[in-house]
Structures are given as C-alpha cells and as structure tokens.
DSSP file (Angstrom, degrees, kcal/mol; ACC not computed):
  #  RESIDUE AA STRUCTURE BP1 BP2  ACC     N-H-->O    O-->H-N    N-H-->O    O-->H-N    TCO  KAPPA ALPHA  PHI   PSI    X-CA   Y-CA   Z-CA
    1    1 A M    >         0   0    0      0, 0.0     3,-1.4     0, 0.0     2,-0.2   0.000 360.0 360.0 360.0 136.2    7.2   -2.8  -15.5
    2    2 A C  T 3   +     0   0    0      1,-0.3    10,-0.4     8,-0.1     9,-0.2  -0.502 360.0   9.1 -67.7 131.9   10.8   -3.7  -15.0
    3    3 A G  T 3  S+     0   0    0      1,-0.2     8,-2.4    -2,-0.2     2,-0.3   0.689  95.3 145.7  74.5  18.5   11.6   -4.5  -11.4
    4    4 A A  B <   -A   10   0A   0     -3,-1.4    -1,-0.2     6,-0.3     2,-0.2  -0.640  43.9-136.7 -92.8 147.1    7.9   -4.5  -10.3
    5    5 A Q    >   -     0   0    0      4,-0.9     3,-1.4    -2,-0.3     2,-0.4  -0.547  47.9 -77.9 -85.5 162.3    6.3   -6.6   -7.7
    6    6 A I  T 3  S-     0   0    0      1,-0.3    -1,-0.1    -2,-0.2    18,-0.1  -0.507 117.6  -3.3 -63.7 120.9    3.0   -8.1   -8.4
    7    7 A G  T 3  S+     0   0    0     -2,-0.4    -1,-0.3     1,-0.2    16,-0.1   0.388 118.2  97.4  79.5  -3.7    0.4   -5.4   -7.9
    8    8 A G  S <  S-     0   0    0     -3,-1.4    -1,-0.2     1,-0.1     3,-0.1  -0.721  77.9 -90.8-117.6 167.2    3.0   -2.8   -6.8
    9    9 A P        -     0   0    0      0, 0.0    -4,-0.9     0, 0.0    -1,-0.1  -0.107  63.1 -68.3 -65.0 169.7    5.0    0.0   -8.3
   10   10 A S  B >   -A    4   0A   0     -6,-0.2     3,-0.6     1,-0.1    -6,-0.3  -0.310  33.8-147.2 -59.5 139.3    8.4   -0.5   -9.8
   11   11 A L  G >  S+     0   0    0     -8,-2.4     3,-1.5     1,-0.2    -1,-0.1   0.465  79.2  95.8 -85.8  -1.9   11.1   -1.3   -7.3
   12   12 A D  G 3  S+     0   0    0    -10,-0.4    -1,-0.2     1,-0.3    -9,-0.1   0.758  81.4  52.7 -61.3 -25.1   13.7    0.5   -9.4
   13   13 A T  G <  S+     0   0    0     -3,-0.6    -1,-0.3     2,-0.1     2,-0.2   0.547  85.2 104.9 -90.2  -7.0   13.3    3.7   -7.3
   14   14 A L    <   -     0   0    0     -3,-1.5     3,-0.1    -4,-0.1    -3,-0.0  -0.539  64.4-139.5 -75.9 137.5   13.8    2.0   -3.9
   15   15 A K    >   -     0   0    0     -2,-0.2     3,-2.1     1,-0.1    -2,-0.1  -0.682  37.0 -85.2 -90.8 150.1   17.2    2.6   -2.2
   16   16 A P  T 3  S+     0   0    0      0, 0.0    -1,-0.1     0, 0.0     3,-0.1  -0.287 115.5  19.2 -54.9 134.0   18.9   -0.3   -0.5
   17   17 A G  T 3  S+     0   0    0     70,-0.4    70,-0.4     1,-0.3    71,-0.2   0.306  88.4 136.6  89.1  -8.6   17.7   -0.7    3.1
   18   18 A E    <   -     0   0    0     -3,-2.1     2,-0.5    69,-0.2    -1,-0.3  -0.480  48.1-139.1 -73.3 143.4   14.4    1.2    2.6
   19   19 A T        +     0   0    0     42,-0.2    42,-1.4    68,-0.2     2,-0.4  -0.901  29.5 175.7-103.2 125.7   11.3   -0.3    4.2
   20   20 A A  E     -Bc  60  89B   0     68,-2.5    70,-2.6    -2,-0.5     2,-0.5  -0.968  27.9-159.7-135.5 147.6    8.2    0.0    2.0
   21   21 A I  E     +Bc  59  90B   0     38,-2.5    38,-3.0    -2,-0.4     2,-0.3  -0.998  34.5 155.7-119.2 125.3    4.6   -1.1    2.0
   22   22 A Q  E     +Bc  58  91B   0     68,-2.7    70,-2.5    -2,-0.5     2,-0.3  -0.928   2.2 119.6-145.8 166.7    3.1   -1.1   -1.5
   23   23 A G  E     -Bc  57  92B   0     34,-1.9    34,-2.0    -2,-0.3     2,-0.3  -0.971  45.8 -77.0 170.6-151.8    0.3   -2.7   -3.5
   24   24 A Q  E     -Bc  56  93B   0     68,-1.3    70,-2.5    -2,-0.3     2,-0.4  -0.998  21.6-135.9-147.4 142.8   -2.8   -2.1   -5.6
   25   25 A I  E     - c   0  94B   0     30,-1.9     7,-1.9    -2,-0.3     2,-0.3  -0.849  27.2-177.9 -97.2 135.1   -6.5   -1.4   -5.0
   26   26 A T  E     -Dc  31  95B   0     68,-2.6    70,-2.8    -2,-0.4     2,-0.4  -0.952  15.4-165.3-130.1 154.5   -9.0   -3.4   -7.0
   27   27 A Q  E >  S-D   30   0B   0      3,-2.9     3,-1.4    -2,-0.3    68,-0.1  -0.972  83.4  -5.9-138.1 121.6  -12.8   -3.4   -7.3
   28   28 A G  T 3  S-     0   0    0     -2,-0.4    -1,-0.1     1,-0.3    67,-0.0   0.809 131.3 -58.2  63.1  28.9  -14.5   -6.2   -9.0
   29   29 A G  T 3  S+     0   0    0      1,-0.2    -1,-0.3     0, 0.0    66,-0.0   0.398 118.0 106.6  83.1  -3.0  -11.1   -7.6  -10.0
   30   30 A E  E <  S-D   27   0B   0     -3,-1.4    -3,-2.9     1,-0.0    -1,-0.2  -0.867  78.6-102.5-111.0 143.1  -10.1   -4.4  -11.9
   31   31 A P  E     -D   26   0B   0      0, 0.0     2,-0.3     0, 0.0    -5,-0.3  -0.330  41.8-172.7 -59.8 141.6   -7.6   -1.8  -10.7
   32   32 A V        -     0   0    0     -7,-1.9    -7,-0.3    22,-0.2     2,-0.2  -0.997  17.7-128.3-139.3 142.2   -9.3    1.3   -9.3
   33   33 A S        +     0   0    0     -2,-0.3     2,-0.2    20,-0.2    20,-0.1  -0.588  51.2 107.0 -91.1 155.3   -7.8    4.7   -8.3
   34   34 A G        -     0   0    0     18,-0.2    17,-2.6    -2,-0.2     2,-0.3  -0.842  64.2 -58.3 177.8-140.7   -8.4    6.3   -4.9
   35   35 A Y  E     -EF  50  71C   0     36,-2.6    36,-3.2    15,-0.3     2,-0.4  -0.944  31.4-153.0-132.0 153.7   -6.5    6.9   -1.7
   36   36 A V  E     -EF  49  70C   0     13,-2.5    13,-2.3    -2,-0.3     2,-0.4  -0.998   9.8-155.6-129.0 131.5   -4.8    4.7    0.8
   37   37 A R  E     -EF  48  69C   0     32,-2.7    32,-2.3    -2,-0.4     2,-0.6  -0.835   7.6-144.2-104.9 143.8   -4.3    5.6    4.5
   38   38 A L  E     -EF  47  68C   0      9,-3.0     8,-2.7    -2,-0.4     9,-1.4  -0.940  19.2-172.0-107.0 120.4   -1.6    4.2    6.7
   39   39 A L  E     -EF  45  67C   0     28,-3.1    28,-2.4    -2,-0.6     6,-0.2  -0.912  18.4-127.0-114.2 139.7   -2.7    3.6   10.3
   40   40 A D    >   -     0   0    0      4,-2.6     3,-2.1    -2,-0.4    26,-0.1  -0.067  43.0 -81.8 -76.2-175.6   -0.3    2.7   13.1
   41   41 A S  T 3  S+     0   0    0      1,-0.3    -1,-0.1    24,-0.3    25,-0.1   0.653 131.8  51.2 -65.7 -15.3   -0.8   -0.3   15.5
   42   42 A T  T 3  S-     0   0    0      2,-0.1    -1,-0.3     0, 0.0    24,-0.1   0.419 121.4-105.3 -98.0   0.2   -3.2    1.7   17.6
   43   43 A G  S <  S+     0   0    0     -3,-2.1     2,-0.2     1,-0.3    -2,-0.1   0.497  71.2 146.7  89.9   5.3   -5.4    2.8   14.6
   44   44 A E        -     0   0    0      1,-0.1    -4,-2.6    -5,-0.0    -1,-0.3  -0.543  56.3-105.2 -77.8 140.3   -4.0    6.4   14.6
   45   45 A F  E     +E   39   0C   0     -6,-0.2    -6,-0.2    -2,-0.2    -1,-0.1  -0.411  45.2 164.2 -62.1 132.5   -3.7    8.1   11.2
   46   46 A T  E     -     0   0C   0     -8,-2.7     2,-0.3     1,-0.4    -7,-0.2   0.688  58.5 -18.5-117.4 -44.2   -0.1    8.3   10.0
   47   47 A A  E     -E   38   0C   0     -9,-1.4    -9,-3.0     2,-0.0    -1,-0.4  -0.982  47.2-151.8-161.0 164.3   -0.1    9.1    6.3
   48   48 A E  E     -E   37   0C   0     -2,-0.3   -11,-0.2   -11,-0.2   -13,-0.0  -0.991  12.4-177.1-145.1 138.7   -2.3    9.1    3.2
   49   49 A V  E     -E   36   0C   0    -13,-2.3   -13,-2.5    -2,-0.3     2,-0.2  -0.985  25.9-122.3-133.4 147.0   -1.3    8.8   -0.5
   50   50 A P  E     -E   35   0C   0      0, 0.0   -15,-0.3     0, 0.0     2,-0.1  -0.578  33.5-123.2 -77.5 151.5   -3.3    8.9   -3.7
   51   51 A T        -     0   0    0    -17,-2.6     6,-0.2    -2,-0.2   -18,-0.1  -0.447  25.1-103.2 -85.6 167.4   -3.0    5.9   -5.9
   52   52 A S    >   -     0   0    0      4,-2.2     3,-2.0    -2,-0.1   -18,-0.2  -0.247  46.7 -90.0 -74.3 176.7   -1.9    5.9   -9.5
   53   53 A A  T 3  S+     0   0    0      1,-0.3   -20,-0.2     2,-0.1    -1,-0.1   0.731 131.7  53.2 -61.8 -21.5   -4.5    5.6  -12.3
   54   54 A T  T 3  S-     0   0    0    -22,-0.1    -1,-0.3     2,-0.1   -22,-0.2   0.144 123.9-103.2-101.5  18.6   -3.9    1.8  -12.0
   55   55 A G  S <  S+     0   0    0     -3,-2.0   -30,-1.9     1,-0.2     2,-0.2   0.564  71.6 146.1  79.1   9.0   -4.6    1.7   -8.2
   56   56 A Q  E     +B   24   0B   0    -32,-0.2    -4,-2.2   -48,-0.1     2,-0.3  -0.542  18.8 171.3 -85.4 147.1   -0.9    1.4   -7.2
   57   57 A F  E     -B   23   0B   0    -34,-2.0   -34,-1.9    -6,-0.2     2,-0.3  -0.954  14.4-164.1-146.0 163.0    0.4    2.9   -4.0
   58   58 A R  E     -B   22   0B   0     -2,-0.3     2,-0.4   -36,-0.2   -36,-0.2  -0.965   1.5-169.9-152.8 137.5    3.6    2.9   -1.8
   59   59 A F  E     -B   21   0B   0    -38,-3.0   -38,-2.5    -2,-0.3     2,-0.7  -0.972  18.9-142.8-119.9 140.8    4.4    4.0    1.7
   60   60 A Y  E     +B   20   0B   0     -2,-0.4     2,-0.3   -40,-0.2   -40,-0.2  -0.934  42.5 170.3 -96.8 115.4    7.9    4.3    3.1
   61   61 A A        -     0   0    0    -42,-1.4   -42,-0.2    -2,-0.7     2,-0.1  -0.822  36.8-103.8-130.2 161.3    7.3    3.1    6.7
   62   62 A A        -     0   0    0     -2,-0.3    22,-0.2     1,-0.1     2,-0.1  -0.431  55.6 -83.8 -75.3 158.7    9.1    2.1    9.8
   63   63 A E  S    S+     0   0    0     -2,-0.1     2,-0.3    20,-0.1    22,-0.2  -0.400  88.1  73.4 -59.8 138.9    9.4   -1.6   10.7
   64   64 A G  E    S- G   0  84C   0     20,-1.8    20,-3.0    -3,-0.1     2,-0.4  -0.963  83.4 -45.2 151.2-165.9    6.2   -2.7   12.5
   65   65 A T  E     + G   0  83C   0     -2,-0.3     2,-0.3    18,-0.2   -24,-0.3  -0.880  55.0 172.7-107.6 132.5    2.6   -3.6   12.2
   66   66 A W  E     - G   0  82C   0     16,-2.7    16,-3.1    -2,-0.4     2,-0.4  -0.859  27.5-136.4-134.7 162.9    0.2   -1.3   10.2
   67   67 A T  E     -F   39   0C   0    -28,-2.4   -28,-3.1    -2,-0.3     2,-0.4  -0.988  17.0-153.6-119.5 136.4   -3.3   -1.1    8.9
   68   68 A L  E     -FG  38  79C   0     11,-2.6    11,-2.8    -2,-0.4     2,-0.5  -0.927   5.1-163.4-108.0 134.0   -4.0    0.1    5.4
   69   69 A R  E     -FG  37  78C   0    -32,-2.3   -32,-2.7    -2,-0.4     2,-0.4  -0.963   6.1-156.0-119.4 114.9   -7.4    1.7    4.6
   70   70 A A  E     -FG  36  77C   0      7,-3.1     7,-1.8    -2,-0.5     2,-0.5  -0.755   8.7-167.7 -90.7 133.3   -8.3    1.9    0.9
   71   71 A L  E     +FG  35  76C   0    -36,-3.2   -36,-2.6    -2,-0.4     5,-0.2  -0.976  16.1 157.9-126.0 118.3  -10.8    4.7    0.0
   72   72 A V  E >   - G   0  75C   0      3,-2.4     3,-2.6    -2,-0.5   -38,-0.1  -0.911  57.7 -68.0-130.4 160.4  -12.5    4.8   -3.4
   73   73 A P  T 3  S-     0   0    0      0, 0.0     3,-0.1     0, 0.0    -2,-0.0  -0.268 121.3  -0.9 -52.5 119.9  -15.8    6.5   -4.4
   74   74 A G  T 3  S+     0   0    0      1,-0.1     2,-0.3    -2,-0.0    -3,-0.0   0.467 126.3  62.3  82.3   2.5  -18.6    4.7   -2.6
   75   75 A A  E <   -G   72   0C   0     -3,-2.6    -3,-2.4     2,-0.0     2,-0.3  -0.995  48.9-177.4-155.3 157.1  -16.4    2.0   -0.9
   76   76 A K  E     -G   71   0C   0     -2,-0.3     2,-0.3    -5,-0.2    -5,-0.2  -0.979   5.0-174.4-151.0 157.7  -13.6    1.5    1.6
   77   77 A A  E     -G   70   0C   0     -7,-1.8    -7,-3.1    -2,-0.3     2,-0.4  -0.985  12.7-143.9-153.5 144.1  -11.7   -1.6    2.9
   78   78 A D  E     -G   69   0C   0     -2,-0.3     2,-0.5    -9,-0.2    -9,-0.2  -0.876   3.0-162.7-109.9 143.0   -9.1   -2.2    5.6
   79   79 A R  E     -G   68   0C   0    -11,-2.8   -11,-2.6    -2,-0.4     3,-0.3  -0.974  24.1-164.6-118.2 111.7   -6.2   -4.6    5.5
   80   80 A T  E     +     0   0C   0     -2,-0.5   -13,-0.2   -13,-0.2    -2,-0.0  -0.560  57.6  28.9 -99.6 162.5   -5.0   -5.1    9.1
   81   81 A V  E     +     0   0C   0      1,-0.2     2,-0.7    -2,-0.2    -1,-0.2   0.918  67.3 169.9  56.0  51.4   -1.9   -6.5   10.5
   82   82 A V  E     -G   66   0C   0    -16,-3.1   -16,-2.7    -3,-0.3     2,-0.6  -0.838  21.6-151.7 -87.1 119.3    0.4   -5.6    7.6
   83   83 A V  E     -G   65   0C   0     -2,-0.7     2,-0.6   -18,-0.2   -18,-0.2  -0.843   6.7-159.5-101.9 122.5    3.9   -6.3    8.8
   84   84 A A  E     -G   64   0C   0    -20,-3.0   -20,-1.8    -2,-0.6     2,-0.4  -0.883   9.8-150.1 -99.4 124.6    6.7   -4.2    7.4
   85   85 A D    >   -     0   0    0     -2,-0.6     3,-2.3   -65,-0.2   -65,-0.2  -0.777  31.4 -96.5 -94.6 138.2   10.2   -5.8    7.7
   86   86 A S  T 3  S+     0   0    0     -2,-0.4   -68,-0.1     1,-0.3     3,-0.1  -0.276 108.0   4.7 -55.2 126.0   13.2   -3.5    8.0
   87   87 A G  T 3  S+     0   0    0    -70,-0.4   -70,-0.4     1,-0.3    -1,-0.3   0.609 114.2 102.5  75.5  12.7   14.8   -3.1    4.7
   88   88 A G    <   -     0   0    0     -3,-2.3   -68,-2.5   -71,-0.2     2,-0.5  -0.707  68.5-119.2-122.9 174.4   12.1   -5.1    2.8
   89   89 A V  E     -c   20   0B   0     -2,-0.2     2,-0.6   -70,-0.2   -68,-0.2  -0.967  18.8-159.3-116.3 126.8    9.1   -4.5    0.6
   90   90 A T  E     -c   21   0B   0    -70,-2.6   -68,-2.7    -2,-0.5     2,-0.4  -0.932   9.9-152.3-106.7 119.8    5.7   -5.8    1.8
   91   91 A D  E     -c   22   0B   0     -2,-0.6     2,-0.4   -70,-0.2   -68,-0.2  -0.777  14.9-176.5 -94.2 133.4    3.2   -6.2   -1.1
   92   92 A V  E     -c   23   0B   0    -70,-2.5   -68,-1.3    -2,-0.4     2,-0.5  -0.993  14.2-158.2-134.2 125.9   -0.5   -5.8   -0.2
   93   93 A A  E     -c   24   0B   0     -2,-0.4     2,-0.5   -70,-0.2   -68,-0.2  -0.890  12.4-166.0-100.0 132.8   -3.5   -6.3   -2.5
   94   94 A I  E     -c   25   0B   0    -70,-2.5   -68,-2.6    -2,-0.5     2,-0.5  -0.970   3.9-166.0-124.6 118.8   -6.7   -4.6   -1.3
   95   95 A A  E      c   26   0B   0     -2,-0.5   -68,-0.2   -70,-0.2   -25,-0.1  -0.893 360.0 360.0-102.2 129.1  -10.1   -5.4   -2.8
   96   96 A V              0   0    0    -70,-2.8   -20,-0.2    -2,-0.5   -69,-0.2   0.384 360.0 360.0-109.4 360.0  -12.9   -3.0   -2.1
C-alpha cells in the first residue's frame, strides 16, 4: 500500500497533526481479523474497532499512554504502555 507503515493501514487518510495508534494482529505469524480495544492508563475501556480482513486497525487517540487489547476467536493479548505522541503515528504489532 502506498504510504503504509509496516503492519498498519495506509497513512494517506491521516490529516496533518492527527495522533494515531495503528497496527496489525497476527496469530502464528499470519494476519488475523478480530477486534482491538483501547484502554486508558487506568485500564478503563475507551474504544473498540474491528480489524480489517488482514488484521489492521487504527485509533485516533489523545497523546498519552494506552493499552491495546486484541480479541480474536479463542485468544486475546494485551500490549501495554503504548505511547501516542501528539501529531504522530504509533505502530503496534500484536501477536495472539
């Protein structure tokens, strides 16, 4: 994909200054679809998005520290201390 980060959706749709957390879920090294939850620094639920068929996801988030929870049939995995920088894109790979 033109303008894509490794494991993440195309950056062509991002507007200048937007803060995003994005990435891909894999299982056994292969992309897998499911859902990803965004939890704030206290562990509270903030948002949830479905992944694409290739396991890609994106959140537009405020600057700060977050936890991502990947949910796929029969498995889940957390990535903690994901730091989103203001106006930047944070790429996260999640293996379940």
